[in-house]
C-alpha positions in Angstrom: 25.2 3.4 15.8 27.8 2.2 13.2 30.7 2.8 15.6 28.8 0.9 18.3 27.9 -2.0 16.1 31.5 -2.3 14.8 32.5 -3.2 18.4 30.1 -6.1 18.7 31.8 -9.4 18.9 32.1 -11.7 16.0 30.1 -14.3 17.9 27.1 -12.0 18.2 27.4 -11.2 14.5 27.3 -14.9 13.6 24.2 -15.3 15.8 22.4 -12.4 14.0 23.5 -13.8 10.6 22.0 -17.2 11.5 18.7 -15.6 12.6 18.6 -13.6 9.4 19.2 -16.7 7.4 16.7 -19.0 9.2 14.0 -16.4 8.9 14.4 -16.5 5.1 14.6 -20.3 5.1 11.4 -20.8 7.2 9.3 -17.9 5.8 10.9 -17.3 2.4 8.0 -18.8 0.4 5.3 -16.6 2.2 7.5 -13.5 1.8 8.0 -14.3 -1.9 4.3 -14.5 -2.4 3.7 -11.3 -0.4 6.3 -9.4 -2.3 5.2 -10.4 -5.7 1.5 -10.1 -5.1 1.9 -6.8 -3.3 3.8 -5.4 -6.2 0.9 -6.1 -8.5 -1.9 -5.1 -6.0 -0.4 -1.6 -5.6 -1.9 -1.1 -9.1 -5.1 -3.1 -8.7 -7.5 -0.3 -9.6 -5.5 0.6 -12.7 -5.1 -3.0 -13.7 -8.8 -3.8 -13.2 -9.6 -0.9 -15.6 -7.2 -2.4 -18.2 -8.1 -6.1 -17.8 -11.9 -5.7 -17.6 -12.9 -2.4 -19.1 -16.4 -3.6 -19.9 -17.0 -4.0 -16.2 -15.1 -1.0 -14.8 -15.6 1.7 -17.4 -18.7 3.5 -18.6 -19.4 6.1 -21.2 -21.0 9.2 -19.7 -23.7 10.9 -21.7 -22.4 14.0 -23.6 -24.5 16.3 -21.5 -23.6 14.8 -18.2 -20.9 16.3 -15.9 -20.3 13.1 -13.9 -22.9 11.2 -11.9 -24.3 13.6 -9.3 -26.0 12.6 -6.0 -29.4 12.3 -7.6 -27.9 10.0 -10.3 -26.2 7.9 -7.7 -29.2 7.6 -5.4 -31.5 6.7 -8.3 -29.2 4.0 -9.5 -28.8 2.4 -6.0 -32.5 2.5 -5.4 -33.1 0.9 -8.9 -30.6 -1.9 -8.2 -32.2 -2.6 -4.8 -35.5 -3.3 -6.5 -34.1 -5.7 -9.1 -34.9 -9.4 -8.8 -31.8 -11.4 -7.9 -30.1 -8.4 -6.4 -31.9 -6.5 -3.7 -30.4 -3.9 -1.4 -26.6 -4.2 -1.4 -24.7 -4.0 1.9 -22.3 -1.3 0.5 -21.8 0.7 -2.7 -18.5 2.1 -4.0 -19.3 5.4 -5.7 -17.3 6.5 -8.8 -14.6 9.1 -8.3 -14.5 9.8 -12.1 -17.2 10.3 -14.7 -16.1 7.2 -16.7 -16.0 4.8 -13.7 -18.6 2.2 -12.9 -20.5 2.0 -9.7 -19.8 -1.1 -7.6 -22.4 -2.7 -5.3 -21.3 -5.2 -2.7 -23.3 -8.1 -1.4 -22.1 -10.3 1.5 -21.8 -14.0 0.8 -21.0 -17.0 3.0 -17.3 -17.8 3.4 -15.8 -20.4 1.0 -15.0 -23.9 2.1 -11.5 -22.9 2.9 -12.8 -20.0 5.1 -12.1 -17.2 2.7 -14.5 -14.2 3.2 -16.4 -13.5 0.0 -18.4 -10.7 -1.4 -20.4 -10.4 -4.6 -19.4 -7.3 -6.7 -22.0 -6.0 -9.1 -20.8 -3.4 -11.6 -23.4 -0.8 -12.6 -23.6 1.9 -15.2 -25.2 4.7 -13.1 -26.2 6.8 -16.0 -28.3 4.2 -17.8 -29.1 2.0 -14.8 -27.6 -1.0 -16.5 -25.9 -3.9 -14.9 -22.5 -4.4 -16.6 -21.5 -7.7 -14.9 -20.3 -9.1 -11.6 -17.6 -11.1 -9.9 -16.8 -12.7 -6.5 -14.2 -10.8 -4.4 -12.4 -13.4 -2.4 -12.2 -16.1 -5.1 -9.4 -16.9 -7.4 -10.1 -17.9 -11.0 -8.6 -17.9 -14.5 -11.0 -15.3 -15.8 -9.6 -11.8 -16.0 -12.2 -10.5 -13.7 -11.0 -12.8 -10.9 -7.3 -12.0 -11.2 -7.2 -9.1 -8.7 -9.6 -10.8 -6.2 -7.5 -14.0 -6.4 -4.2 -12.1 -5.9 -5.7 -10.3 -2.9 -6.9 -13.5 -1.4 -3.4 -15.0 -1.9 -1.6 -11.9 -0.6 -3.7 -11.7 2.6 -5.0 -15.2 3.3 -2.7 -17.6 1.3 -6.1 -18.8 0.0 -6.5 -20.5 3.5 -8.9 -18.3 5.3 -8.1 -17.4 9.0 -5.2 -19.9 9.1 -3.5 -18.2 6.2 -4.3 -14.8 7.7 -2.4 -15.7 10.8 0.5 -17.2 8.9 0.8 -13.9 6.9 0.6 -11.9 10.1 3.5 -13.9 11.5 5.4 -13.5 8.2 4.9 -9.7 8.5 6.6 -9.7 11.9 9.4 -12.0 10.5 9.9 -9.6 7.6 10.3 -6.6 9.9 12.6 -8.5 12.2 14.7 -10.0 9.4 15.0 -6.6 7.7 16.2 -5.0 10.9 18.8 -7.8 11.3 20.0 -7.3 7.8 20.4 -3.6 8.4 22.5 -4.2 11.5 24.7 -6.7 9.7 25.1 -4.2 6.8 26.0 -1.1 8.9 29.6 -0.2 8.1 32.3 1.3 10.3 32.2 5.0 11.0 34.3 6.1 8.0 33.7 7.6 4.6 35.5 4.7 2.8 33.5 2.1 4.7 30.2 3.7 3.8 31.3 3.9 0.1 32.2 0.2 0.1 28.8 -0.6 1.8 26.9 0.8 -1.2 29.3 -0.4 -3.9 28.4 -3.2 -6.3 31.1 -5.6 -7.7 29.9 -5.7 -11.4 33.2 -7.1 -12.7 33.7 -9.8 -10.0 32.4 -13.3 -9.7 28.7 -14.1 -9.7 29.0 -14.7 -5.9 30.6 -11.3 -5.3 28.1 -9.6 -7.6 25.0 -11.1 -5.8 26.5 -10.5 -2.4 27.2 -6.9 -3.0 23.7 -6.4 -4.7 22.1 -8.2 -1.8 23.7 -5.9 0.8 23.3 -2.6 -1.0 19.7 -3.1 -2.3 18.6 -4.5 1.1 20.0 -1.4 2.8 18.1 0.9 0.5 14.7 -0.8 0.9 15.0 -1.9 4.5 12.9 0.9 6.0 10.1 0.2 3.5 10.2 -3.5 4.2 10.0 -3.0 7.9 7.0 -0.7 7.4 5.3 -3.3 5.1 5.9 -6.1 7.6 4.5 -4.2 10.6 1.4 -2.8 8.8 0.7 -6.1 7.1 0.7 -7.9 10.5 -1.5 -5.2 12.0 -4.1 -5.6 9.2 -4.4 -9.3 9.8 -4.1 -9.4 13.6 -4.7 -6.0 15.2 -5.3 -7.7 18.5 -1.6 -8.5 18.8 -0.9 -4.8 19.1 -3.4 -4.3 22.0 -2.2 -1.6 24.4 0.1 -0.1 21.7 -2.3 0.6 18.8 -6.1 0.7 18.4 -7.7 -2.6 17.9 -9.3 -1.2 14.7 -8.3 1.6 12.3 -10.1 4.9 12.6 -13.7 3.9 11.7 -17.3 4.3 12.6 -19.1 1.3 14.1 -20.6 -1.0 11.6 -23.8 -3.0 11.8 -23.7 -6.7 11.4 -26.5 -7.7 9.1 -26.3 -11.4 10.1 -27.7 -10.4 13.5 -30.6 -8.4 12.2 -33.8 -10.5 12.2 -36.1 -8.1 10.3 -35.7 -7.9 6.5 -33.3 -5.4 5.1 -35.5 -2.4 3.8 -35.5 -1.4 0.2 -34.5 2.2 0.4 -35.9 4.8 -2.0 -33.8 7.3 -4.0 -35.0 10.2 -1.8 -33.7 8.6 1.4 -30.3 7.7 -0.2 -29.9 11.2 -1.6 -30.7 12.7 1.8 -27.8 10.7 3.4 -25.4 11.7 0.7 -26.5 15.4 1.0 -25.9 15.3 4.8 -22.4 14.0 4.4 -21.7 16.5 1.7 -22.8 19.3 3.9 -20.5 18.1 6.6 -17.6 18.2 4.2 -18.5 20.5 1.3 -15.0 20.1 -0.3 -14.9 16.4 0.1 -15.9 13.6 -2.3 -18.2 10.8 -1.1 -16.7 7.5 -2.1 -18.6 4.8 -0.3 -22.1 4.3 1.2 -22.9 1.4 3.5 -26.7 1.1 3.6 -28.5 0.7 6.9 -29.3 -2.9 7.9 -32.6 -1.9 9.4 -35.1 0.9 9.5 -33.7 2.1 12.8 -30.0 1.5 11.9 -27.3 3.8 10.5 -25.9 4.7 7.1 -22.1 4.8 7.0 -20.5 7.1 4.5 -16.9 7.4 3.5 -15.5 10.8 2.4 -12.2 11.6 0.6 -10.7 15.0 1.7 -8.2 16.8 -0.3 -5.3 16.4 2.1 -5.9 12.8 3.0 -3.2 10.2 2.1 -5.7 7.5 1.2 -6.3 8.7 -2.3 -8.8 6.1 -3.7 -11.5 6.2 -0.9 -10.4 8.5 1.8 -10.6 7.6 5.5 -13.2 10.1 6.8 -16.2 8.3 8.0 -19.7 9.6 8.8 -22.4 7.8 10.6 -26.0 9.0 10.0 -28.6 7.7 12.5 -32.0 7.0 11.0 -33.5 6.9 14.4 -32.3 10.4 15.3 -32.4 11.7 11.7 -29.0 13.3 12.0 -25.3 12.7 11.8 -24.4 10.8 15.0 -20.7 10.4 14.6 -17.7 11.5 12.5 -14.3 9.9 12.4 -11.9 12.4 10.8 -8.3 11.0 10.5 -7.0 14.6 10.1 -8.3 15.3 13.6 -7.0 12.1 15.1 -4.0 12.1 17.5 -1.6 9.7 19.0 -1.9 6.0 18.0 -5.1 6.6 15.9 -3.2 9.2 13.8 -0.4 6.7 13.2 -2.8 3.9 12.3 -4.7 6.1 9.8 -1.5 6.2 7.7 -1.0 2.4 7.7 -3.1 1.5 4.7 -2.1 4.3 2.4 1.6 3.6 3.2 1.2 -0.2 2.8 -0.6 0.2 -0.6 1.5 3.2 -1.8 -1.5 5.5 -2.1 0.0 8.0 0.4 2.3 9.4 -2.3 0.4 8.8 -5.5 2.2 7.4 -8.5 5.6 7.6 -6.8 4.3 5.8 -3.8 3.0 2.9 -5.8 6.2 2.6 -7.8 8.1 2.5 -4.5 5.9 -0.3 -3.1 6.2 -2.3 -6.4 10.0 -1.9 -6.5 10.2 -2.9 -2.8 8.2 -6.0 -3.5 10.4 -7.0 -6.4 13.5 -6.1 -4.2 12.2 -8.4 -1.5 11.9 -11.2 -4.0 15.5 -10.6 -5.1 16.8 -10.5 -1.6 15.2 -13.8 -0.7 16.3 -15.6 -3.8 19.9 -14.2 -3.8 20.2 -14.9 -0.1 19.2 -18.5 -0.5 21.5 -18.9 -3.5 24.5 -17.5 -1.5 23.7 -19.7 1.4 23.5 -22.8 -0.8 26.8 -22.0 -2.5 28.5 -21.7 0.8 27.1 -25.1 1.9 28.4 -27.0 -1.1 32.1 -26.9 -0.2 31.3 -27.9 3.3 29.3 -30.9 2.0 
């Protein structure tokens, strides 16, 4: 490839350089926001625990060895019976003994079209409500920092319009990164490759920024292309129809808005039975999420984290339990997926950095910061080149 590209005419190189430049000029602001917010959101679980420990952390009793299924089922049933709360649509179950349980309630979208959910944090050991926040709203309170950053990262705080803009920005990021890589590729010689990665620390500011722009861009290009494609897919999966599944590996979800009958208030025995059925299907797995049935004849959807899964916070194994049939009716196991479904099952853990634990999150954060530097340095270099011409 380097030998081939070195033979490309100077005219084509100028065209590629202009495309690379104009993509940054037109979409630089969106990519800046995506890079900076993504660098922070890679650590959102850890940051939430630090920023709002009173909501996210609990003190387990000395005799308790974590909150078992009976403890979880009892707490969910208790919350469902409380005035002002009722049955949640979904519950995030704690992975660790000192984590709070989080119940989710669907809310109408905001005036700008942002989807919103009410998060209620619960101490499952004492059946005590710790507090709540709105996921999908930005605010100055510490509890709203992560929801606000997520809404900015994915929707630009503009609902579906922002979602589409960020999807286009993802494609532009992948395309511009590929162009940058092509413009950077050196000739097929050892000295050319050495110069391609060299940084001119003792030269002028222009030479320093230019060399840093090229070398750092080459290092993170593959990650940026991945972030651009996966980010676009999350926002507009329909654009990939015929290539990738319209939805990630998942079990079908009920839409509560279309259910006319009241949502039942489930008792602890029913909830514990669903948890036990999922645990029997995956004895070594950890149940991380429960979506409660929307009707007495509906389905309970459970999320399981398996040991070998790349999605470390919640897992991506999904179990559907049919209340009508009183049995597990469907299982979506990403480790058994093949083809396009197997590829898509890696998208979120790669995009968030979960796939490789601490090192993966560091890589995503560094790549987001590098993207910020690439855009700012590129715009600076372009502006300095324009000044003599003007």
